[in-house]
Backbone as JSON, one array per atom type, in Angstrom:
{
  "sequence": "MKKYSARSEWAELQDGIATIGISQQAAAEIGEVVFVELPRIGSRVKAGQEVVVLESTKAAVDIYSPLSGEIVAVNEALSTKVDYINKSPEGEGWLFRLKLDDAAEFDTFR",
  "N": [[0.56, -1.35, 0.01], [0.67, 2.01, -0.61], [1.32, 5.25, 0.57], [0.98, 8.35, 0.9], [2.82, 11.74, 0.61], [2.15, 15.35, 2.28], [3.66, 16.97, 0.69], [3.35, 15.74, -1.01], [5.19, 12.75, -2.15], [5.36, 9.88, -2.49], [5.34, 6.29, -0.72], [6.34, 3.04, 0.17], [6.52, 0.69, 1.42], [8.24, -2.61, 1.95], [9.14, -5.47, 3.42], [10.74, -4.02, 5.87], [11.93, -1.88, 3.84], [11.58, 1.15, 2.2], [10.23, 2.28, -0.71], [10.86, 4.82, -2.4], [8.73, 7.49, -4.28], [7.75, 9.95, -6.61], [4.17, 11.37, -6.65], [1.54, 10.98, -9.2], [0.08, 13.36, -9.98], [2.41, 14.97, -8.85], [4.0, 14.81, -10.6], [3.11, 15.65, -12.84], [2.44, 18.09, -12.1], [5.25, 18.96, -12.16], [6.01, 19.01, -14.71], [8.16, 18.17, -17.86], [10.81, 16.58, -16.84], [14.05, 16.19, -17.34], [16.71, 16.11, -16.31], [17.94, 14.22, -13.16], [18.79, 14.3, -10.19], [20.29, 12.31, -8.17], [20.36, 10.74, -4.48], [22.92, 9.65, -2.45], [24.18, 6.31, -2.58], [24.12, 4.85, 0.75], [24.32, 7.48, 2.58], [22.51, 8.77, 4.84], [19.12, 10.13, 6.12], [16.68, 12.17, 7.18], [13.16, 12.8, 8.27], [11.73, 15.35, 5.88], [13.81, 16.06, 4.67], [15.52, 17.52, 2.33], [16.21, 15.36, -0.42], [16.37, 14.45, -3.48], [16.45, 16.34, -6.25], [14.81, 17.45, -8.95], [14.86, 18.62, -12.19], [13.03, 20.36, -14.5], [11.21, 20.89, -17.59], [10.33, 23.62, -17.07], [11.4, 24.25, -14.42], [13.67, 23.79, -11.56], [13.13, 21.57, -9.08], [12.9, 20.71, -5.73], [12.64, 17.03, -3.62], [12.15, 15.24, -1.42], [12.13, 13.45, 1.82], [10.41, 11.61, 3.28], [10.57, 9.97, 4.89], [12.82, 8.71, 7.66], [15.81, 7.29, 7.72], [18.54, 4.86, 5.63], [19.69, 5.76, 2.67], [19.24, 2.98, 0.75], [19.47, 2.05, -1.91], [19.21, 3.64, -5.61], [17.62, 4.78, -8.45], [18.57, 3.57, -10.66], [18.0, 3.39, -13.64], [17.25, 5.85, -14.48], [19.31, 7.33, -15.14], [19.62, 7.17, -17.54], [16.97, 6.99, -19.17], [15.11, 9.19, -17.59], [12.8, 9.81, -18.44], [10.75, 8.21, -17.09], [9.73, 9.2, -14.53], [7.82, 10.94, -15.7], [6.56, 9.27, -17.26], [6.12, 6.91, -15.5], [5.67, 7.55, -12.91], [4.51, 6.23, -9.84], [5.76, 4.13, -10.46], [7.97, 2.38, -12.24], [9.38, 5.01, -12.36], [10.04, 5.23, -9.69], [12.0, 6.59, -7.6], [14.17, 6.64, -4.94], [15.3, 3.48, -2.67], [14.98, 2.97, 0.91], [15.9, 2.34, 3.93], [14.33, 1.92, 6.44], [15.26, 3.9, 9.67], [12.91, 3.35, 11.92], [10.47, 0.96, 11.7], [8.32, 1.87, 12.28], [7.84, 4.22, 12.01], [6.43, 4.56, 9.65], [3.9, 3.42, 9.71], [2.95, 6.05, 11.11], [2.92, 7.29, 9.14], [0.95, 9.66, 6.48]],
  "CA": [[0.2, 0.06, 0.02], [1.28, 3.72, -0.97], [1.21, 6.72, 1.25], [1.27, 9.81, 0.64], [3.14, 12.66, 2.47], [1.61, 16.46, 2.26], [4.59, 17.32, -0.45], [3.13, 14.59, -3.0], [5.87, 12.09, -2.3], [5.16, 8.17, -1.98], [6.58, 5.74, 0.07], [6.11, 1.79, -0.19], [7.11, -0.19, 2.93], [8.13, -4.28, 2.11], [10.28, -5.93, 4.23], [11.52, -2.65, 6.26], [12.75, -1.32, 3.17], [11.1, 1.74, 1.71], [10.14, 2.17, -2.08], [9.7, 5.97, -2.49], [9.54, 8.3, -6.04], [6.64, 11.48, -6.66], [2.68, 11.13, -7.38], [1.41, 11.22, -10.85], [0.14, 14.89, -9.83], [3.18, 16.28, -8.51], [5.08, 14.8, -12.42], [1.94, 16.3, -14.03], [2.73, 19.7, -12.09], [6.83, 19.83, -12.22], [6.6, 18.68, -16.07], [9.24, 17.22, -18.27], [11.61, 15.87, -16.07], [15.3, 16.41, -18.08], [17.62, 15.43, -15.63], [17.55, 14.22, -12.09], [20.08, 14.58, -9.13], [19.48, 11.62, -6.91], [21.21, 10.53, -3.42], [24.75, 8.64, -2.38], [24.05, 5.2, -1.55], [24.67, 4.96, 2.18], [23.84, 8.18, 3.06], [21.49, 8.6, 6.11], [18.0, 11.16, 5.54], [15.62, 12.68, 7.68], [12.16, 13.36, 7.46], [11.87, 16.3, 5.55], [14.97, 16.35, 4.4], [16.06, 17.51, 0.42], [17.66, 14.11, -0.88], [16.68, 14.1, -4.48], [16.79, 17.82, -7.48], [14.23, 16.79, -10.07], [15.37, 19.76, -13.37], [12.26, 20.05, -15.9], [11.79, 22.04, -18.91], [10.02, 24.59, -15.76], [12.1, 24.81, -13.01], [14.54, 22.58, -10.73], [12.32, 21.23, -7.73], [13.39, 19.42, -4.36], [11.99, 16.38, -3.21], [11.94, 15.59, -0.16], [12.6, 11.72, 2.41], [8.84, 11.88, 4.1], [10.53, 9.48, 6.55], [14.2, 8.87, 7.94], [16.52, 5.97, 7.5], [19.75, 5.06, 5.37], [19.64, 5.5, 1.51], [20.02, 1.71, 0.26], [19.23, 1.88, -3.55], [18.41, 4.4, -6.36], [16.75, 4.11, -9.45], [19.75, 4.24, -11.58], [17.84, 3.28, -14.98], [16.84, 7.52, -14.22], [20.22, 8.27, -15.56], [19.27, 6.56, -19.27], [15.62, 7.01, -18.77], [14.44, 9.96, -17.06], [11.72, 10.53, -18.6], [10.17, 6.97, -16.4], [9.67, 10.29, -13.83], [6.64, 11.66, -16.45], [5.55, 7.78, -17.55], [5.15, 6.26, -14.79], [6.36, 8.26, -11.41], [4.77, 5.81, -8.88], [5.99, 2.41, -10.83], [9.49, 2.78, -13.13], [9.67, 6.03, -11.75], [10.23, 5.2, -8.75], [13.43, 7.3, -6.88], [15.68, 5.71, -4.46], [14.75, 3.4, -1.43], [15.25, 3.71, 2.14], [16.31, 1.06, 4.87], [14.33, 3.27, 7.69], [15.25, 4.0, 10.95], [11.82, 3.27, 13.01], [10.02, 0.94, 10.7], [7.06, 2.27, 12.6], [7.5, 5.69, 11.15], [5.96, 3.88, 7.9], [2.53, 3.66, 10.4], [2.39, 7.51, 11.67], [3.53, 8.87, 8.09], [-0.15, 9.85, 5.8]],
  "C": [[0.77, 1.24, 0.12], [1.02, 4.28, -0.22], [1.82, 7.43, 0.67], [1.7, 11.47, 1.15], [2.39, 14.29, 1.55], [2.1, 17.13, 0.68], [4.08, 16.18, -1.73], [4.79, 13.4, -2.87], [4.84, 10.82, -1.83], [6.22, 7.7, -1.55], [5.69, 4.11, 0.28], [6.95, 1.02, 0.53], [7.46, -2.2, 2.31], [9.65, -4.67, 2.72], [11.18, -4.99, 4.89], [12.67, -1.7, 5.64], [11.57, -0.63, 2.03], [11.14, 2.44, 0.35], [10.02, 4.04, -2.2], [9.97, 7.36, -4.32], [7.79, 9.95, -5.45], [5.1, 11.03, -6.96], [2.69, 11.39, -8.84], [0.99, 12.44, -11.08], [1.05, 15.54, -9.59], [4.3, 16.36, -9.83], [4.19, 15.57, -13.07], [2.64, 18.35, -13.72], [4.31, 20.04, -12.65], [6.98, 19.89, -14.08], [7.35, 18.05, -16.94], [10.44, 17.14, -17.43], [12.39, 15.69, -16.93], [16.57, 15.91, -17.7], [17.43, 15.34, -13.66], [18.89, 14.06, -11.08], [19.58, 13.63, -8.23], [20.55, 11.1, -6.14], [22.0, 9.46, -3.8], [23.75, 7.93, -1.54], [24.9, 4.96, -0.36], [24.57, 5.9, 2.76], [22.69, 7.98, 3.34], [20.59, 10.2, 5.7], [17.25, 11.04, 7.03], [14.69, 12.77, 7.72], [12.14, 14.57, 6.98], [12.86, 16.84, 5.26], [14.94, 16.68, 3.15], [16.81, 16.18, 0.38], [18.01, 14.03, -2.34], [15.73, 15.8, -5.54], [16.45, 16.84, -8.85], [14.72, 18.76, -11.51], [14.23, 19.45, -14.66], [11.82, 21.08, -16.72], [10.74, 23.7, -17.82], [10.99, 24.91, -14.7], [12.59, 23.39, -12.52], [12.8, 22.96, -9.14], [12.85, 20.08, -6.78], [12.77, 18.78, -4.18], [12.8, 15.82, -2.24], [11.65, 14.07, 1.04], [11.38, 12.24, 3.18], [9.59, 10.64, 5.35], [12.05, 9.2, 6.52], [15.11, 7.4, 7.87], [17.85, 6.11, 6.55], [19.48, 5.07, 3.6], [20.49, 3.48, 1.01], [20.37, 1.55, -1.51], [18.58, 3.58, -4.05], [18.58, 3.51, -7.31], [17.8, 4.5, -10.66], [19.19, 3.69, -13.38], [17.43, 4.83, -15.35], [17.7, 8.26, -15.39], [20.0, 8.25, -16.9], [17.73, 6.99, -19.75], [14.44, 8.34, -18.14], [12.99, 10.31, -17.06], [10.56, 9.62, -17.67], [9.81, 8.0, -15.24], [8.68, 10.94, -14.46], [5.8, 10.53, -16.35], [4.78, 7.52, -16.97], [5.9, 6.69, -13.25], [6.33, 7.4, -10.21], [5.14, 4.16, -9.87], [7.66, 2.55, -11.5], [10.22, 4.07, -12.6], [10.1, 6.43, -10.48], [11.69, 5.96, -8.01], [14.63, 7.06, -6.2], [15.04, 4.56, -2.99], [15.89, 3.63, -0.18], [14.99, 2.49, 3.04], [15.98, 1.94, 6.15], [14.45, 2.67, 9.18], [14.74, 3.2, 12.16], [10.89, 2.5, 12.03], [8.2, 0.96, 11.44], [6.61, 3.78, 12.59], [6.42, 5.63, 10.37], [3.95, 4.18, 8.6], [2.15, 4.83, 11.62], [2.04, 7.69, 10.44], [1.52, 8.36, 7.04], [-0.45, 8.01, 5.09]]
}
């Protein structure tokens, strides 16, 4: 089950790992994404911290982590297929995976 933040990030939890991306609505508002700056694997983030930068034909947009933990994967496919963010933001266009510091944090997330 996906949960959504007030900023339109989504998270889906499986075996203590949260996959995070942006909502379909957010992708439409951002416009055509032409570049993505992903976080480093192994970096630690707190909920509400800027993690990803998306550059579109309209503007650069900061994406925040809705949860706290360690980045364990990034969507490497986006380096050559950044259009996944526009075509399938809640599927192939996921941004990063996070090993949660506290799995109970997901329960308090919207």
